[in-house]
Structures are given as C-alpha cells and as structure tokens.
MARPANU-67848 format. One record per atom (N, C-alpha, C): residue number from 1; residue in one letter; atom name; x, y, z. Coordinates in steps of 0.05 Angstrom, whole numbers, always signed. Atoms other than C-alpha are relative to their C-alpha. Layout:
  num  residu  atome      px      py      pz
  NUM       A     CA       X       Y       Z
...
! end
This chain:
  num  residu  atome      px      py      pz
    1       X      N     +17     -24      +0
    1       X     CA      +0      +0      +0
    1       X      C     +18     +25      +0
    2       X      N     -16     -25      +1
    2       X     CA     +27     +69     -18
    2       X      C      -7     +18     +23
    3       X      N      +5     -17     -23
    3       X     CA     +35    +114     +42
    3       X      C      -8     +28     -11
    4       X      N      +9     -26      +8
    4       X     CA      -4    +179     +35
    4       X      C     +16     +21     +14
    5       X      N     -15     -21     -12
    5       X     CA     +34    +243     +47
    5       X      C     -15     +26      -5
    6       X      N     +12     -26      +4
    6       X     CA     +19    +317     +48
    6       X      C      -2      +7     -30
    7       X      N      +0      -5     +29
    7       X     CA     +35    +317     -27
    7       X      C     -17     -20     -15
    8       X      N     +18     +19     +13
    8       X     CA     -14    +260     -41
    8       X      C     -25      -1     +18
    9       X      N     +23      -1     -18
    9       X     CA     -78    +282      -6
    9       X      C     -21     -21      -5
   10       X      N     +22     +20      +4
   10       X     CA    -137    +235      +5
   10       X      C     -19     +10     -21
   11       X      N     +20      -7     +20
   11       X     CA    -185    +234     -53
   11       X      C     -27      +1     +14
   12       X      N     +26      -3     -14
   12       X     CA    -255    +257     -33
   12       X      C     -16     -25      +1
   13       X      N     +17     +24      +1
   13       X     CA    -289    +193     -55
   13       X      C     +11     -22     +18
   14       X      N     -11     +21     -17
   14       X     CA    -242    +151     -12
   14       X      C      +4      +8     +29
   15       X      N      -4     -10     -27
   15       X     CA    -243    +194     +50
   15       X      C     -18     -15     +20
   16       X      N     +15     +14     -21
   16       X     CA    -264    +156    +112
   16       X      C      -3     +19     +24
   17       X      N      +2     -16     -24
   17       X     CA    -284    +183    +180
   17       X      C     +27      +4     +13
   18       X      N     -27      -3     -11
   18       X     CA    -213    +169    +204
   18       X      C     +16     +20     -15
   19       X      N     -14     -20     +17
   19       X     CA    -186    +209    +145
   19       X      C      -7     +28      +9
   20       X      N      +9     -27      -7
   20       X     CA    -228    +269    +163
   20       X      C      +9      +9     +27
   21       X      N      -8      -7     -27
   21       X     CA    -214    +267    +237
   21       X      C     +30      +4      +2
   22       X      N     -29      -3      +1
   22       X     CA    -140    +258    +224
   22       X      C      +7     +28     -10
   23       X      N      -6     -26     +11
   23       X     CA    -139    +321    +182
   23       X      C      -8     +22     +19
   24       X      N      +9     -20     -19
   24       X     CA    -179    +360    +234
   24       X      C     +20      +2     +23
   25       X      N     -19      -1     -22
   25       X     CA    -130    +340    +289
   25       X      C     +27     +11      -9
   26       X      N     -25     -12     +11
   26       X     CA     -70    +357    +244
   26       X      C      -2     +30      +1
   27       X      N      +4     -29      -1
   27       X     CA     -99    +427    +237
   27       X      C      +1     +11     +28
   28       X      N      +0      -9     -28
   28       X     CA    -110    +433    +312
   28       X      C     +28      +0     +11
   29       X      N     -28      +1     -10
   29       X     CA     -38    +412    +326
   29       X      C     +16     +22     -13
   30       X      N     -15     -21     +14
   30       X     CA     -10    +459    +273
   30       X      C      -6     +27     +12
   31       X      N      +8     -26     -10
   31       X     CA     -49    +518    +301
   31       X      C      +6      +3     +30
   32       X      N      -6      -2     -29
   32       X     CA     -30    +501    +373
   32       X      C     -24      -4     +18
   33       X      N     +24      +5     -16
   33       X     CA    -101    +486    +395
   33       X      C      +4     -26     +16
   34       X      N     -10     +23     -15
   34       X     CA     -73    +418    +415
   34       X      C     +30      +4      +2
   35       X      N     -27      -9      -2
   35       X     CA      -5    +439    +442
   35       X      C     +21     -22      +0
   36       X      N     -21     +19      -2
   36       X     CA     +63    +405    +437
   36       X      C      +2     -12     +29
   37       X      N      -2     +13     -26
   37       X     CA     +71    +354    +493
   37       X      C     -27      -9     +12
   38       X      N     +26      +7     -10
   38       X     CA      -4    +345    +502
   38       X      C      -4     -30      +0
   39       X      N      +5     +28      -3
   39       X     CA     -22    +276    +528
   39       X      C     -26      -8     -13
   40       X      N     +24      +8     +14
   40       X     CA     -71    +243    +481
   40       X      C     -20     -14     +18
   41       X      N     +22     +13     -15
   41       X     CA    -137    +226    +515
   41       X      C     -21      -8     -20
   42       X      N     +19     +10     +19
   42       X     CA    -179    +182    +472
   42       X      C     -29      +7      +7
   43       X      N     +28      -8      -7
   43       X     CA    -244    +194    +511
   43       X      C      -5     +30      -6
   44       X      N      +3     -29      +5
   44       X     CA    -233    +270    +507
   44       X      C      -2      +7     -30
   45       X      N      +0      -5     +28
   45       X     CA    -217    +270    +433
   45       X      C     -25     -12     -13
   46       X      N     +25     +12     +11
   46       X     CA    -276    +223    +418
   46       X      C     -24     +18      +5
   47       X      N     +21     -19      -5
   47       X     CA    -322    +273    +452
   47       X      C      +3     +25     -17
   48       X      N      -5     -25     +15
   48       X     CA    -290    +333    +418
   48       X      C      -8      -3     -29
   49       X      N      +5      +3     +29
   49       X     CA    -296    +304    +348
   49       X      C     -25     -17      -6
   50       X      N     +25     +14      +4
   50       X     CA    -360    +264    +359
   50       X      C      +2     -26     -15
   51       X      N      -3     +25     +14
   51       X     CA    -334    +197    +337
   51       X      C      +5     -22     +21
   52       X      N      -6     +23     -18
   52       X     CA    -325    +127    +366
   52       X      C     +30      -5      +2
   53       X      N     -29      +4      -6
   53       X     CA    -259    +101    +392
   53       X      C     +14     -14     -23
   54       X      N     -13     +14     +22
   54       X     CA    -246     +56    +331
   54       X      C     +12     +19     -21
   55       X      N     -11     -20     +19
   55       X     CA    -240    +111    +278
   55       X      C     +21     +18     +12
   56       X      N     -19     -18     -13
   56       X     CA    -204    +155    +329
   56       X      C     +27     -13      +2
   57       X      N     -25     +14      -2
   57       X     CA    -151    +102    +341
   57       X      C     +14      -2     -27
   58       X      N     -12      +0     +27
   58       X     CA    -140     +96    +266
   58       X      C     +12     +27      -6
   59       X      N     -10     -27      +5
   59       X     CA    -133    +171    +262
   59       X      C     +26      +5     +15
   60       X      N     -24      -4     -17
   60       X     CA     -82    +171    +319
   60       X      C     +24     -16     -12
   61       X      N     -22     +15     +13
   61       X     CA     -42    +116    +284
   61       X      C     +11     +16     -24
   62       X      N      -9     -16     +23
   62       X     CA     -39    +161    +222
   62       X      C     +16     +24     +10
   63       X      N     -15     -22     -11
   63       X     CA     -16    +219    +265
   63       X      C     +28      -9      +9
   64       X      N     -26     +11      -7
   64       X     CA     +40    +174    +291
   64       X      C     +17      -3     -26
   65       X      N     -15      +3     +26
   65       X     CA     +59    +159    +218
   65       X      C     +10     +27     -10
   66       X      N      -8     -26      +9
   66       X     CA     +63    +234    +205
   66       X      C     +20     +13     +20
   67       X      N     -19      -9     -21
   67       X     CA    +108    +241    +267
   67       X      C     -10     +24     +16
   68       X      N     +12     -21     -17
   68       X     CA     +60    +290    +299
   68       X      C      -7     -10     +28
   69       X      N      +6     +13     -26
   69       X     CA     +44    +241    +355
   69       X      C     +21     -22      +4
   70       X      N     -19     +21      -7
   70       X     CA     +94    +196    +390
   70       X      C     -10     -16     +24
   71       X      N      +9     +17     -22
   71       X     CA     +79    +137    +435
   71       X      C     +24     -12     +14
   72       X      N     -22     +10     -16
   72       X     CA    +125    +118    +492
   72       X      C     -10     -20     +21
   73       X      N      +9     +20     -20
   73       X     CA    +122     +57    +537
   73       X      C      -5     +12     +28
   74       X      N      +8      -9     -27
   74       X     CA     +88     +70    +605
   74       X      C      -7     +29      +1
   75       X      N      +6     -28      +0
   75       X     CA     +74    +141    +583
   75       X      C     -26      +5     -16
   76       X      N     +23      -4     +18
   76       X     CA     +24    +136    +526
   76       X      C      +7     +18     -23
   77       X      N      -4     -16     +24
   77       X     CA     +15    +179    +464
   77       X      C      -1     +29      +7
   78       X      N      +0     -29      -4
   78       X     CA     +33    +252    +464
   78       X      C      +6     +14     -26
   79       X      N      -7     -17     +23
   79       X     CA     +36    +308    +412
   79       X      C     +31      +5      +2
   80       X      N     -29      -3      +1
   80       X     CA    +109    +314    +390
   80       X      C      +8     +27     +10
   81       X      N     -11     -26      -9
   81       X     CA    +150    +368    +423
   81       X      C     +30      -1      -6
   82       X      N     -28      +1      +9
   82       X     CA    +215    +381    +387
   82       X      C     +18     +18     +18
   83       X      N     -19     -17     -13
   83       X     CA    +276    +407    +422
   83       X      C      +9     +22     -19
   84       X      N     -10     -21     +17
   84       X     CA    +308    +471    +397
   84       X      C     +20     -11     -20
   85       X      N     -20     +11     +18
   85       X     CA    +365    +430    +368
   85       X      C     -13     -15     -23
   86       X      N     +14     +15     +21
   86       X     CA    +317    +383    +330
   86       X      C     -13     +19     -20
   87       X      N     +14     -19     +18
   87       X     CA    +278    +442    +302
   87       X      C     +20     +13     -19
   88       X      N     -20     -13     +17
   88       X     CA    +341    +477    +277
   88       X      C     +11     -20     -20
   89       X      N     -10     +21     +19
   89       X     CA    +365    +411    +246
   89       X      C     -20      -4     -23
   90       X      N     +20      +3     +21
   90       X     CA    +299    +405    +208
   90       X      C      +3     +23     -20
   91       X      N      -2     -23     +18
   91       X     CA    +308    +475    +180
   91       X      C     +26      -1     -17
   92       X      N     -24      +3     +16
   92       X     CA    +379    +459    +158
   92       X      C      -4     -20     -22
   93       X      N      +7     +20     +20
   93       X     CA    +354    +398    +121
   93       X      C     -17     +13     -22
   94       X      N     +17     -14     +20
   94       X     CA    +300    +440     +88
   94       X      C     +16     +19     -17
   95       X      N     -16     -19     +15
   95       X     CA    +351    +492     +68
   95       X      C     +14     -14     -24
   96       X      N     -14     +15     +22
   96       X     CA    +390    +440     +28
   96       X      C     -19     -11     -20
   97       X      N     +17     +14     +19
   97       X     CA    +333    +401      -2
   97       X      C     -19     +19     -15
   98       X      N     +17     -18     +15
   98       X     CA    +286    +458     -19
   98       X      C     +17     +18     -18
   99       X      N     -18     -14     +18
   99       X     CA    +346    +495     -48
   99       X      C      +3     -16     -26
  100       X      N      -2     +17     +24
  100       X     CA    +355    +436     -94
  100       X      C     -26      -1     -16
  101       X      N     +25      +0     +14
  101       X     CA    +281    +434    -110
  101       X      C      -4     +26     -16
  102       X      N      +3     -26     +14
  102       X     CA    +283    +508    -129
  102       X      C     +18      +1     -25
  103       X      N     -18      +2     +23
  103       X     CA    +343    +496    -174
  103       X      C     -13     -16     -23
  104       X      N     +13     +16     +20
  104       X     CA    +305    +441    -210
  104       X      C     -25     +13     -11
  105       X      N     +23     -14     +10
  105       X     CA    +242    +483    -214
  105       X      C      +7     +20     -21
  106       X      N      -9     -19     +20
  106       X     CA    +281    +536    -251
  106       X      C      +5     -13     -27
  107       X      N      -5     +14     +25
  107       X     CA    +298    +483    -302
  107       X      C     -24     -14     -12
  108       X      N     +21     +18     +10
  108       X     CA    +233    +444    -307
  108       X      C     -28     +11      +4
  109       X      N     +27      -9      -6
  109       X     CA    +174    +485    -281
  109       X      C     -13     +13     -24
  110       X      N     +14     -12     +23
  110       X     CA    +124    +501    -337
  110       X      C      -9     +29      +6
  111       X      N      +7     -28      -4
  111       X     CA    +105    +574    -348
  111       X      C     -27      +3     +13
  112       X      N     +27      -2     -12
  112       X     CA     +32    +561    -330
  112       X      C      +1      -4     +31
  113       X      N      -3      +4     -29
  113       X     CA     +54    +536    -261
  113       X      C     +14     +25     +13
  114       X      N     -13     -25     -10
  114       X     CA     +99    +598    -252
  114       X      C     -21     +22      +2
  115       X      N     +22     -20      -1
  115       X     CA     +39    +642    -270
  115       X      C     -19      -5     +24
  116       X      N     +17      +7     -22
  116       X     CA      -2    +604    -219
  116       X      C     +13      +8     +27
  117       X      N     -14      -9     -24
  117       X     CA     +51    +618    -166
  117       X      C      -3     +30      +5
  118       X      N      +3     -29      -3
  118       X     CA     +48    +692    -180
  118       X      C     -29      +8      +9
  119       X      N     +27      -5      -9
  119       X     CA     -28    +691    -173
  119       X      C      -4      -7     +29
  120       X      N      +2      +9     -28
  120       X     CA     -21    +653    -108
  120       X      C     +11     +22     +19
  121       X      N     -13     -21     -17
  121       X     CA     +26    +707     -79
  121       X      C     -17     +25      +0
  122       X      N     +18     -24      +0
  122       X     CA     -22    +762    -101
  122       X      C     -22      -5     +20
  123       X      N     +20      +7     -20
  123       X     CA     -75    +726     -60
  123       X      C     +11      +3     +28
  124       X      N     -12      -2     -27
  124       X     CA     -28    +720      -1
  124       X      C      +3     +29      +8
  125       X      N      -4     -28      -7
  125       X     CA     -12    +794      -4
  125       X      C     -26     +13      +9
  126       X      N     +26     -11      -8
  126       X     CA     -86    +811      +0
  126       X      C      -8      -9     +28
  127       X      N     +10     +12     -25
  127       X     CA     -96    +766     +60
  127       X      C     +21      +0     +23
  128       X      N     -22      +5     -18
  128       X     CA     -30    +773     +97
  128       X      C      -4     +13     +28
  129       X      N      +5     -13     -25
  129       X     CA     -56    +819    +152
  129       X      C     -19     -16     +18
  130       X      N     +18     +16     -16
  130       X     CA    -105    +766    +176
  130       X      C     +15     -14     +22
  131       X      N     -11     +15     -23
  131       X     CA     -90    +738    +245
  131       X      C     +30      +6      +4
  132       X      N     -28      -8      -3
  132       X     CA     -24    +777    +250
  132       X      C     +19     -16     -18
  133       X      N     -17     +14     +20
  133       X     CA      +1    +741    +188
  133       X      C      +0     -30      +3
  134       X      N      -2     +29      -4
  134       X     CA     -10    +671    +215
  134       X      C     -13     -15     -23
  135       X      N     +13     +14     +22
  135       X     CA     -57    +654    +157
  135       X      C     +20      -6     -22
  136       X      N     -19      +4     +21
  136       X     CA      +3    +661    +111
  136       X      C     +16     -26      +4
  137       X      N     -16     +23      -6
  137       X     CA     +37    +604    +146
  137       X      C     -17     -25      +5
  138       X      N     +18     +22      -5
  138       X     CA     -24    +559    +153
  138       X      C      -8     -15     -25
  139       X      N      +8     +12     +25
  139       X     CA     -33    +543     +80
  139       X      C     +14     -27      -4
  140       X      N     -13     +25      +7
  140       X     CA     -20    +473     +54
  140       X      C     -10      -9     -27
  141       X      N      +9     +11     +26
  141       X     CA     -28    +432      -9
  141       X      C      +5     +20     -22
  142       X      N      -3     -18     +24
  142       X     CA     -40    +472     -73
  142       X      C      +2     +29      +8
  143       X      N      -2     -28      -8
  143       X     CA     -44    +536     -32
  143       X      C     +27      +7     +12
  144       X      N     -26      -5     -14
  144       X     CA     +26    +529      -4
  144       X      C     +22      +5     -20
  145       X      N     -21      -8     +19
  145       X     CA     +83    +564     -40
  145       X      C     +22     -21      -1
  146       X      N     -21     +19      +0
  146       X     CA    +135    +514     -18
  146       X      C      -8     -27     -13
  147       X      N     +11     +24     +13
  147       X     CA     +91    +456     -39
  147       X      C      +2      +2     -30
  148       X      N      +0      -3     +29
  148       X     CA     +86    +484    -109
  148       X      C     +29      +0     -12
  149       X      N     -28      +1      +9
  149       X     CA    +161    +494    -115
  149       X      C     +10     -29      -1
  150       X      N      -8     +28      +0
  150       X     CA    +173    +421     -96
  150       X      C     -14     -15     -22
  151       X      N     +14     +12     +23
  151       X     CA    +120    +400    -146
  151       X      C     +13      +7     -26
  152       X      N     -12     -10     +24
  152       X     CA    +153    +443    -198
  152       X      C     +28     -11      -6
  153       X      N     -27     +12      +5
  153       X     CA    +220    +408    -188
  153       X      C      -2     -25     -17
  154       X      N      +5     +24     +16
  154       X     CA    +189    +347    -222
  154       X      C     +18     -23      +9
  155       X      N     -17     +21     -12
  155       X     CA    +231    +303    -175
  155       X      C     -16     -15     +21
  156       X      N     +18     +16     -17
  156       X     CA    +191    +247    -143
  156       X      C     +13      -4     +28
  157       X      N     -13      +5     -26
  157       X     CA    +243    +234     -88
  157       X      C      -1     +24     +18
  158       X      N      +2     -24     -16
  158       X     CA    +243    +306     -65
  158       X      C     -29      +3     +10
  159       X      N     +28      -1      -9
  159       X     CA    +167    +304     -62
  159       X      C      -4     -19     +23
  160       X      N      +4     +20     -21
  160       X     CA    +170    +241     -20
  160       X      C     +13      +9     +26
  161       X      N     -14      -7     -24
  161       X     CA    +222    +267     +29
  161       X      C     -12     +25     +13
  162       X      N     +10     -26     -11
  162       X     CA    +194    +338     +37
  162       X      C     -30      -2      +5
  163       X      N     +29      +2      -4
  163       X     CA    +122    +315     +35
  163       X      C      -9     -19     +21
  164       X      N      +7     +19     -21
  164       X     CA    +126    +264     +91
  164       X      C      +0     +13     +27
  165       X      N      +1      -9     -28
  165       X     CA    +140    +274    +164
  165       X      C     +10     +29      +4
  166       X      N     -10     -27      -4
  166       X     CA    +177    +340    +155
  166       X      C     -22     +21      -5
  167       X      N     +19     -20     +10
  167       X     CA    +118    +374    +123
  167       X      C     -17     +13     +23
  168       X      N     +18     -10     -21
  168       X     CA     +70    +380    +182
  168       X      C     +15     +11     +24
  169       X      N     -17     -11     -21
  169       X     CA    +125    +391    +233
  169       X      C      +8     +29      -7
  170       X      N      -8     -27      +8
  170       X     CA    +148    +451    +193
  170       X      C     -24     +18      +1
  171       X      N     +24     -16      -2
  171       X     CA     +76    +476    +186
  171       X      C      -6      +9     +28
  172       X      N      +7      -5     -28
  172       X     CA     +66    +471    +261
  172       X      C     +18     +22     +11
  173       X      N     -18     -19     -12
  173       X     CA    +128    +510    +279
  173       X      C      +1     +27     -14
  174       X      N      -1     -25     +13
  174       X     CA    +127    +562    +225
  174       X      C     -26     +16      +5
  175       X      N     +25     -13      -7
  175       X     CA     +54    +577    +242
  175       X      C      +3     +13     +28
  176       X      N      -2     -10     -27
  176       X     CA     +69    +585    +316
  176       X      C     +21     +22      +4
  177       X      N     -22     -20      -3
  177       X     CA    +133    +625    +308
  177       X      C      -5     +25     -17
  178       X      N      +6     -23     +17
  178       X     CA    +101    +673    +258
  178       X      C     -17     +21     +15
  179       X      N     +18     -17     -15
  179       X     CA     +56    +704    +311
  179       X      C     +14     +26      +8
  180       X      N     -11     -26      -8
  180       X     CA     +68    +779    +323
  180       X      C     +28      +4     -10
  181       X      N     -27      -2     +11
  181       X     CA    +127    +779    +277
  181       X      C      -2     +15     -27
  182       X      N      +0     -13     +26
  182       X     CA    +146    +820    +216
  182       X      C      +9     -20     -22
  183       X      N     -10     +20     +18
  183       X     CA    +170    +755    +184
  183       X      C     -19      -6     -24
  184       X      N     +17      +7     +22
  184       X     CA    +107    +741    +141
  184       X      C      +4     +19     -24
  185       X      N      -3     -18     +23
  185       X     CA    +115    +805     +99
  185       X      C     +28      -2     -13
  186       X      N     -27      +4     +11
  186       X     CA    +190    +794     +91
  186       X      C      +0     -26     -17
  187       X      N      +1     +25     +15
  187       X     CA    +175    +722     +70
  187       X      C     -14      +3     -27
  188       X      N     +14      -5     +26
  188       X     CA    +126    +746     +17
  188       X      C     +19     +13     -20
  189       X      N     -19     -13     +19
  189       X     CA    +179    +792     -13
  189       X      C     +21     -20     -10
  190       X      N     -19     +20      +8
  190       X     CA    +229    +735     -13
  190       X      C     -12     -20     -20
  191       X      N     +13     +18     +19
  191       X     CA    +179    +689     -47
  191       X      C      -2     +12     -28
  192       X      N      +2     -13     +26
  192       X     CA    +170    +740    -103
  192       X      C     +27      +0     -14
  193       X      N     -27      +1     +12
  193       X     CA    +245    +743    -114
  193       X      C      +7     -28     -10
  194       X      N      -5     +28      +9
  194       X     CA    +248    +667    -118
  194       X      C     -15      -6     -26
  195       X      N     +15      +4     +25
  195       X     CA    +193    +666    -171
  195       X      C     +14     +13     -23
  196       X      N     -14     -14     +21
  196       X     CA    +231    +718    -211
  196       X      C     +24     -16     -11
  197       X      N     -23     +15      +8
  197       X     CA    +293    +674    -211
  197       X      C      -8     -26     -15
  198       X      N     +10     +24     +14
  198       X     CA    +253    +612    -231
  198       X      C      -9      +7     -28
  199       X      N     +10      -8     +26
  199       X     CA    +219    +649    -288
  199       X      C     +23      +8     -19
  200       X      N     -23      -8     +16
  200       X     CA    +287    +676    -311
  200       X      C     +17     -24      -8
  201       X      N     -15     +25      +6
  201       X     CA    +311    +603    -315
  201       X      C     +29      +2     +10
  202       X      N     -26      -3     -12
  202       X     CA    +369    +618    -268
  202       X      C      +2     -19     +24
  203       X      N      -1     +20     -22
  203       X     CA    +380    +554    -227
  203       X      C     +17      +8     +23
  204       X      N     -18      -7     -22
  204       X     CA    +439    +580    -187
  204       X      C     -12     +22     +18
  205       X      N     +12     -22     -16
  205       X     CA    +403    +644    -166
  205       X      C     -24     -10     +15
  206       X      N     +24     +11     -13
  206       X     CA    +338    +606    -151
  206       X      C      +8     -16     +25
  207       X      N      -8     +16     -23
  207       X     CA    +374    +557    -106
  207       X      C     +11     +18     +23
  208       X      N     -11     -17     -20
  208       X     CA    +413    +612     -70
  208       X      C     -22     +15     +15
  209       X      N     +21     -15     -13
  209       X     CA    +350    +653     -57
  209       X      C     -17     -17     +18
  210       X      N     +15     +18     -17
  210       X     CA    +312    +593     -30
  210       X      C     +15      -7     +25
  211       X      N     -16      +7     -24
  211       X     CA    +369    +573     +16
  211       X      C      +1     +24     +19
  212       X      N      -1     -24     -16
  212       X     CA    +375    +645     +40
  212       X      C     -27      +5     +14
  213       X      N     +27      -4     -11
  213       X     CA    +299    +648     +51
  213       X      C      -4     -18     +24
  214       X      N      +5     +19     -22
  214       X     CA    +297    +585     +94
  214       X      C     +20      +6     +23
  215       X      N     -19      -8     -21
  215       X     CA    +360    +607    +131
  215       X      C     -10     +23     +16
  216       X      N     +12     -23     -15
  216       X     CA    +325    +672    +149
  216       X      C     -22      -9     +19
  217       X      N     +22     +11     -17
  217       X     CA    +265    +633    +175
  217       X      C     +12     -15     +24
  218       X      N     -14     +14     -22
  218       X     CA    +313    +590    +217
  218       X      C     +10     +19     +20
  219       X      N     -11     -20     -19
  219       X     CA    +347    +651    +247
  219       X      C     -23     +13     +16
  220       X      N     +23     -11     -13
  220       X     CA    +278    +679    +263
  220       X      C      -8     -18     +23
  221       X      N      +7     +19     -21
  221       X     CA    +262    +616    +302
  221       X      C     +21      -1     +22
  222       X      N     -21      +0     -21
  222       X     CA    +329    +615    +337
  222       X      C      -2     +25     +18
  223       X      N      +3     -24     -16
  223       X     CA    +319    +687    +359
  223       X      C     -24      -2     +19
  224       X      N     +24      +3     -16
  224       X     CA    +249    +671    +384
  224       X      C      +5     -19     +23
  225       X      N      -7     +19     -21
  225       X     CA    +275    +611    +422
  225       X      C     +18     +12     +21
  226       X      N     -19     -13     -18
  226       X     CA    +331    +652    +452
  226       X      C     -15     +20     +18
  227       X      N     +15     -20     -16
  227       X     CA    +282    +707    +474
  227       X      C     -17     -14     +21
  228       X      N     +17     +15     -19
  228       X     CA    +236    +655    +506
  228       X      C     +17     -10     +23
  229       X      N     -17     +11     -21
  229       X     CA    +294    +623    +543
  229       X      C      +9     +22     +19
  230       X      N      -9     -22     -17
  230       X     CA    +318    +691    +568
  230       X      C     -23      +9     +19
  231       X      N     +23      -8     -16
  231       X     CA    +248    +708    +592
  231       X      C      -5     -20     +23
  232       X      N      +4     +21     -21
  232       X     CA    +242    +642    +629
  232       X      C     +22      +3     +22
  233       X      N     -22      -4     -20
  233       X     CA    +310    +655    +662
  233       X      C      -5     +23     +18
  234       X      N      +7     -24     -16
  234       X     CA    +287    +724    +685
  234       X      C     -22      -7     +20
  235       X      N     +22      +7     -18
  235       X     CA    +223    +695    +713
  235       X      C      +8     -18     +23
  236       X      N     -10     +17     -21
  236       X     CA    +262    +644    +753
  236       X      C     +22     +13     +16
  237       X      N     -23     -12     -13
  237       X     CA    +315    +693    +774
  237       X      C      -8     +14     +26
! end
C-alpha cells in the first residue's frame, strides 16, 4: 500500500471518517489548539470530534505515521515536542533540499505553473494581515508556496522526502513562530524574488535565494527561542 503524504492528499471519494478526523487533528496541532507535549486522551478526543474510539484510534495511528504524535512505553501517546536542536536541524535539512528543489524548478517548471505561483502570492498579499500574518503560514497543499516549488521540481524523491513527516512539523512551527512577527511580509517579498529567478531560468540564483529564505526563517526561530529562554531565566531569577 502506498503511504499517503501531504503531497498526495486523500481523494474525496475515498475519505473515511478516520481520514477526516486525522486532518482535523492535524490542523488543531498545527495551530497550537492541541499543544506540543499534550497527552492524548482518547475519551476527550472522541467527545470533541464526535466519533467512536475505533476511527479515532485509526486517526491517531496516522498521526504517529506523520510524526506529529509519538507513543512511549508506560507514558502513552503525546503530541510531539521538538527540542530547539531538533527544530534547527529540520530547517537545515529544508535549506539544502528545498534549495535543490528550487534549482530544479528553474529548469523544469512550466510557465503556467509559474503564472499560478504569481497569482497565489497576489492572493497571499491581499490576506497577509489576517491573524497577525498567521494565515500566511497555515496554507497547505496547492495553496502552499513551498509545496508548489517542490511539485515544480518534477523530482519524485524530493516530493517524497519533503512531503512526509517533515511537512506538518514545519507547518506547526512556522505557524506558531510567525505570531506577532514581521516575518510574514518579509517572507512574501522573498517568495516573489524566488519566482523571478525561476521564471528567468536561473537555477543558481533560484537555489541561492531559497536557501537564504529558509536560513532567514531558521534565524527567526532561533531568535524567538533565545528570547523565550531569556524570559524564562528572568522569571526564575
């Protein structure tokens, strides 16, 4: 059986109750409504989503497959909580792989897909002030800029790697770290520069801009983590 990823969404006709609840819980985790480290309570989630324990358990198994939930002996299932080191490591992997995807997109992405990316960013610009910019970081699938770049690379292995467990972890943290930040508007400007390089068929520039873009996002997270740690130290001082 082929494993479904963020880049291979469930088809509407094949969606089961477990599919739908899994997607609802993914969104709740990404938005922080179900926070990192939360201990999974099957009775509570069954009440919240109005389903029986059978489909819920199937949904939780899928969340484990997406690495959003981890199960530990004698502890139970919890929403994943990455360390600062793990989070920075993920962003370094993204920097390399999405840089490669952008290089390939400059070589292989059809003009109609490039035009679609420009229209997407126009839509983002109109909506970027919603929720302090968080809506910009909540998009997925066809609405997600990075998703379309990886699609445009025409490289199945990159789609597989970037569309699996990394995808929703990145969504979760970029959504939560974008709050009350000037990062969304800077990110939009960087996205437009990346599209220009792709349309100019300049692979080297496209890769460099994508790597720089993700590196900037990583530094933003590192600064936020550092500020939080300093605040905690002051509170305990």
